[in-house]
Phi, psi and omega in degrees: 000128184284170176295323177295323180291321177295319176297317182296324179294331180272320187237359179098154184297312180302318178293324180292316180287328172300315179298318181296316177302318180294321175297317180298316179298319175300317178297317175300317178298317179297319179295317179294322181295315176297319180297318185268015175079019175246048189290323184299306176297324182295315180286327176297319176293325177296313181297320179298317181291320179298317178304321185286308186285318175298323178294320180295316180297312177300318180292329174294321176292322178296326175295318177296322179292322179295322181292320178291325178294317185271012180053044182275079177295335181296337187256014179305321180294343178271347186299320178300327176290321179286324184280349175290350180290347175297341179294342180267358184294314182291312173305326182291322176298319179295315177294331179294324179296318177295318179299316181295322178298326180287349178293336179295330176279322184282329179232071179296134178082355180270148178286128186248359184295311183292314178300315183297317178298314179303314182291317180294307181300314184294324181286323176294316179296318178300311184289324179294315179293329177291318181291324181293321179296312183295317179295323175292322181291329182272355182285134181292135182068029180294143177289122184300325179297318180290326179295316177294325177294318178293326178294317181296317177299321180295318181296317177297317176293331175299312179296318181290312184296314182288335173294319175301316180298315183296324181287314185277333183251357177237297186295313182297335185257008181255147178277150178093186182292161180269136179257119182291345181281347189294319175302315178292325176298317184289312186287333174285323177293326176292321175298321179291321178296320174298316177300314181288328174293312177303313180297322181294313179295322178294322177287327179291325181266004180053043180279327184265143175271181180299319181293318183287329177291324175299313179302312179298320181295322177294318177298315176298318180298319180296314179288335173294315179301312182297317180294323176294324178299319176297324177290327176290320176299330176283321184287315187305302181293336173291316180291320184288318180293323176059035179281128187306315186293331178277317181293327184300328179295319179287323183290333172301326180281355180242017173291160183303328183288327186254352183302314178300322178295316179300310181299319181296323178293315176300321179289320182288324187278321190241300189301310183293308178292334178296313179295317184293323185269357183287329184273131179294319181297318180292330179292334183277346182275140183291314183293312180289327179288320175297326177297310178301318179294318178298319183296315179295318181293315184288316181289330182291341178291349182257016185289333176251335187292331175301330177299317186284323180299311180287330178292315179295317179300321182292328178280329186286326180213161179278157176289135178287161178301323180294323179291321177293317175302319179296318181294317177300317181295323180291322179293325179291318179295328187284341188233113180274169186304324180296323178292321182294324179291324177296315180295322182293323176292324183286322187273337178072226182301334187269012185302321184297322181286338186260353175299139182306317183292314179291321180298316180289326174296324178291322179296308184293325178296323176299330181278333187286000000 
């Protein structure tokens, strides 16, 4: 049985052929980007896509492992759908090699031996433990204790492995200071993506009944709240501290060009599924539950891509005078005179460089 046939057996022939066409189109776009001198945005898009789909596959297996560890007999009808994600492990490793090769374009002059070794070792160990767990769970007459042991080993490797991915493929390639919450935000978001994908396929294939859909809705609702809390935990100290280098990262996402996209992601990831999954009656309906899962699934795919979009845009063109003026005005409104005086006393002679308005003007000036 070919890979396409296995995919068709899981998600249906139309979706499998559409996915194959999308993969072929992505390969052509990557080649065209490299050929036409747009290698940096092309490889950035590849890395962001790899983070999403590889994280989704790993998160689906983590869901199956968590169900086994927690004796979740209620979710047994969903386990085959979750465990089918191991089919993407080998293609993910092949794409990882291409993404690592693209790091030379994204990080010119940086040493890549250590990051490449971390990425390859963590991915191989994670995918091997995931395949081992799925094989042990599918063996007839398998010992439940050994299955749970394999599941626990995979969950631990999942947390460590995806944290390595987040560090080497997100934090090291991002401008500005490093946010330590990003690894946890990423592996929890990958788990949420896997959960939403499994629930979406289950609803589309009518695998789940009303009670199971209700349980899935409650689980998805809980993880949406936790994931949104991590985003709030990242935003609140950054906004309150008002350090120019940190605030600039958020303000790029609030420029007039990107503000609609930012609001759309926040609405699709949190507001819409929160409202839709709050009602018990709606959670039991197949259509509304599938709609909330699709919204979460699609918007969760942008959890890393905005970093690449703004980074690529900043390298592709300079900030216009109107954009620089907009950023300066936002910085002045964000900091009143009392706060500027406090920062001046704290920073001493360097206060002028650390004031939000001057700091952002220096950042934007470097780009202009």
